[in-house]
N, C-alpha and C positions, 0 to 999 in steps of 0.2 A: 460661559461656565457662571454659574451662581456661587459665590463665596459668601459664608456668614460673617457679619460685621465683626464678632468676636475674633473669629479665626483670622480674618484679615488684619485686625488690629494688632493681634499678639505677634503675627509675622512681621507686621511693619515696625514694631518696637524692636523686635530682636535683631532687624537688620540695623536701625539706628545704633543700638547698642554695640554691634558688632564692629561698627566704625569709630566707636570710642566715645559716643555721646553718654552722659549720665542717665540713670534710670529716668529722673524727673523730665530731662530734656527729650528722652526717647519717647516718653508718654505723650508729651505735649506736640512733639512734631507729628508722631502717628495721629494724634487727634485731629491736627488740622488737615492732614491728607484725607483721613476717613471721612470728615464732614464733607470735603468735597466730593466724593465718591458716592456718600449717602444721599446728598442733594442733587445728584444726578449731573454734577460738573466734572465728567470723566477725564477732561483734558488736564485737570490739575491735582488729580488724586494719586493712588498708587502707580499710576502709569508714569509718574514723573520719579519715581524712588530710584530707579538705576540711574538717572541724571544727577541727582544729588550723590550718589556714590562715587560716580565718575568724577565729579567736581572735588570731592574729598580726596581721590588719587592724585588729583593734579595739585593738591595741597592749596586749592582755591577756597576751601570749607574747612573752618577750624571747629572741630567737634566740642572742644572745651573752651568756649569763648569767654572772656572776661567782659560781660555787657555792662556798661556803665553810661551815667549821665555825665556829659563833658561841659554842659554849659546850661544853666536854667535861670528862670525868674519864677515868681509865684504861679504863673499859668502857662508857662512855656518850657520847653527843654530841648536839648539836642541830645541824642543817643548814639553812642559808637558801639556797633555790634561785634567789633572784633573779629569780622570775617566768619561769624557764626551762621548757622542756619537761619534763614529769614523766617522760618516757620516757629523759631524761638524767640528771635530778636524783636519781632513785629508784636507778639504778645506782652513782651516786656515793657515795650514801649507803650501799648495802649493802657497798660495797668498804671504807668505813671501817668497818662493823661487822665485817666478815671479819677486817681487819687487827688490830683489838681482840680479837677471838675467838682468833686466832692467838696473840697474847701473853698473854691473861689468861683464856682459856677461853670467854667469851662476850663480845658485843658487841651494843649496842642503840642505835639511832639514830632520832630522831624528827626529822621534817622539816616546815618551814613555807614559805610563799612558792613552792609549787610549783603544777604543773597536772596534769591527767589523766596516770596513769603506765602506761596499758595494761593487761596482765594481770599481776596478782599473781604468778602462777607463775614468770614470767620472773626477777624479783628473787630469789625463794627459792630457785631452782635454782641461782643463782651461789655459794650456800652449800654446796648439795650437791656441787659440782663440787670443794670442797675438804674433803670427808668431813665436813661440818658439817650441822648441821639448820638449815634456813633458815626465817624468818618474813617474811611482808610483808603490810601492809595499808595501807588508804588511805580517807580520807573522800570524800565526792562531792556532786554537786549535791543538793539536798534535794528527793526525789521520793517518799519513803516516809513514811507516816503510822504513828506508834507505835500500839501497841494501843488500841483504844477510840477513837482520835482520827480525824478527816478532814482534819488539817492536815499539810501536808508539811514535816516538821522533820529528817528525816535522809536521807542518801544510801543508795545500794544496798550502799555500805561492804563491799567485799569484804575476805577474809582468806584466807592462804594459809600452810599448813605443808607443808615439803618434808623427806623423810628417806631418805638414801642406802641402798639396798640393795646386795646382792652379785651374785648371778646374775641376779636380777630388775632391772627399771627402777626408779628412785625411787618411793616412794608420796608422791604429790602431792594434798593436800586444797586445792583451789582453788575457793572458792564466794562468791557474793554472801550477804549476810546478810538480803536481802528474798527473797520468794516467788520472784522472778525478776530478772534483771538487765535494766536498761533496753535494752539493746542487743539482747535478744530481742523486744521490742516493735518495735524498729525494723525488724529482721528480717521479722516478721509484716506490719508496715506495708508493706515493700517488695513482699512475696508476696501481698498482698491476703488475709490469713488472719485468723481470730480467734484468741484466746489461751486457754488454760485458765481456768475459773472458779477464783478464789482468787489469782489475779496482781494484780488490779487492783480498786479500787472507784472508784465515780463520786463527784461532788462531795457528794452526799447520803450516802454511806457505803454504797451497795449494791454487791453484786457485779456486775461487767460483764466481758463477753470482748472488748469493743472496745479494740483495740491503740491506738486515738487518744485514749483516754479522758483521758490526762494533759493534753492540749491544751485540754479543756474544764473544768478545775478538778479531775479526779480524782487519785488517787494510788497508788501502789505499795504493796503490804502486806508487812509483816515476814514472814520465813521461819515458816511455820506458818500464815499467812493469818489465823486468828482465834484467840481465847483458848483455845478448846475443842480446836485442834489445835496449840497451842503457840506461838502468834505471840508471847507474852511473852518466850519463849526467844530468838527472832529479834531481837526489840527489844533485848534485853540484850546479845547478840553485837554488834548495830550500835552500841549506845551504848559498849561496850568500844573498838570500832574508832575511833569519833569522838574519845573522850577520849584515847586513847594517841597518835592520829594528829595532833590539833589542840590539844586543851586542854594536853596535854603540850608541845606544840612552840612554841606561838603562832600557828598557823593559825587560820583561820576554822572555826567547828564549827557544827553543826545548820543552822537556816535560814539562817545567813550565808554558808554555803559558796557562792562563786560559781558560776554555773551553766556547764555545758559549751558550751551552745549560745551563738553570739555574738549572736544576735538579742535575748536578755535580757541587761540590764545587772547587774552584781553589786549586792548591797544598798548602799545609801548610808550605812549605819552600822556598818561591818565591825568585828569583835571581834578580828581578826588579820590576818595576811597570807596570802593565797591559800590554796591547798588543802594538806592535811597528810598525811604518810605516817608509817608506824611500820616499821621494818625490824630484823631481828635474825638473829644467827648464834651457834650453839653448837657447840662442838668436841665430837664423839662420843667422842673419846678423853679427855674430862674426866670421863666416867662409867664407861666401860668400853673395853677394847681395840677398835679399829675392826672388825677381823675379827670377833670375837665378836658385836658388834652386828649387823653385816651377816649373818651365818650365821643369827642367831635372827630377823632381820626377815625373811629369806629363809623361815625356816620358818613365820612368822607368815602370809606371803603365801600359801604351799603350802596350809597348813591352811584358810585362809578359800577359796581357790580350789577346794579340793575339797569343799566343804561341800554338805550335801544342799539341794536347792532345790525349792520348790513344782512349778515345771514343770521338769523334766529337761533340756530344751532351753535353759534359761535359767540360766546360771551366774552365780556372784557375781562382780561387777566391782570389781576393786581400785581405789581413787581414783588416777587418772592414766591408766589402761589405755586408755580411748577416745582421749584425746588423744595416747597414744603411737602407737595405730593409724591415727590420722588423718595423723600426721606422717610416717610411713612411706609411706603411699598418696600423700600430696600432694607429698612430694619426688620420688617417682618419675613421678607422672602429671600434676602440676601443681596448682593451687590454684584452685578454682572461684568465680567472682564472678559474681553476677546481673547483668542487664542494666543496671539501675538504677545500681548501683555503678561498673561499667564506664564508662557515660555520665558520670558525675559526675567520675570520675578523668580522662577525656579531656578535660573542660572545663578541668581543672587543666593538662593538658599544653597546649592551646591557649594559655591565659594566660601560661604561663611558658616557651613556646617548647622544650618537651621531646617527645620521640618519644612518641606515643600509644601506647596499650595494644592498640588495634584501629582499623581504618579507620573 
């Protein structure tokens, strides 16, 4: 089903208001989710809305948080999210990073006591709008086994780097540090499809293509899947995200990160507060004039786009291009939602007495 962006945005705002969010926070949280759906990252858009509601029911999300800086220097800060929506806490932290960067050239903010923050790209792009380079990362529920292990100790732990260009759109490197994001498993489950080999292992450590394998003790694999294909590098990247996001801020890390699903309780021996994020902004003109940088990044993009390919029909894809194409299409034609997601959202509509998406 195709739903127009304004209709879906209003619906999402209404649900966030229904659980007690202020108008400002509801608009911001909806914007983060809609940006995901518009950019074709269906795993992190409104399909997650009922998950936030269930966490609110369990009193694990505070709809009216007192988000505040608890420690800072001129270029760094630690933010406590007061168990608020990560969709609201992370933009607050990025604004802090941007303000520090505007004054001192760069700003770096580590966050504790937060929740799932949507797509990392949303937050990194906030810096790009100010002619800065943006960084955003977060730790997540432990679903990933380190190389050689069959124990779930790390999250999918995404990281994003965003660079402003001139005549071209920004270069946005937004990726999970696991072989696949958990949201892609959820999409496969809804569609009744298998997943590629190398994404998951079962509880004995054998490859499986069953998207439900996590429910029976399996685990996601790091980027690279196995040692021969570089999984130790994926493990290293995931560890970096976990340390910067949580060990640095005072959030939970590794196996102590609270699960996103509400039917699982957080560990009863937490080592920190909530989920952690790490956000940063660097002024381009701290290194060279902005226009020079943009001209050369445009040249970089042009050269890569014109490179020879094995298949002449397949061109090199610049990071961020597919999402930009999806956004243009979906802004014009609507956002596609599978029946299972529409049904889930309409149950929320019925419960909170808001207009449903469809009869």
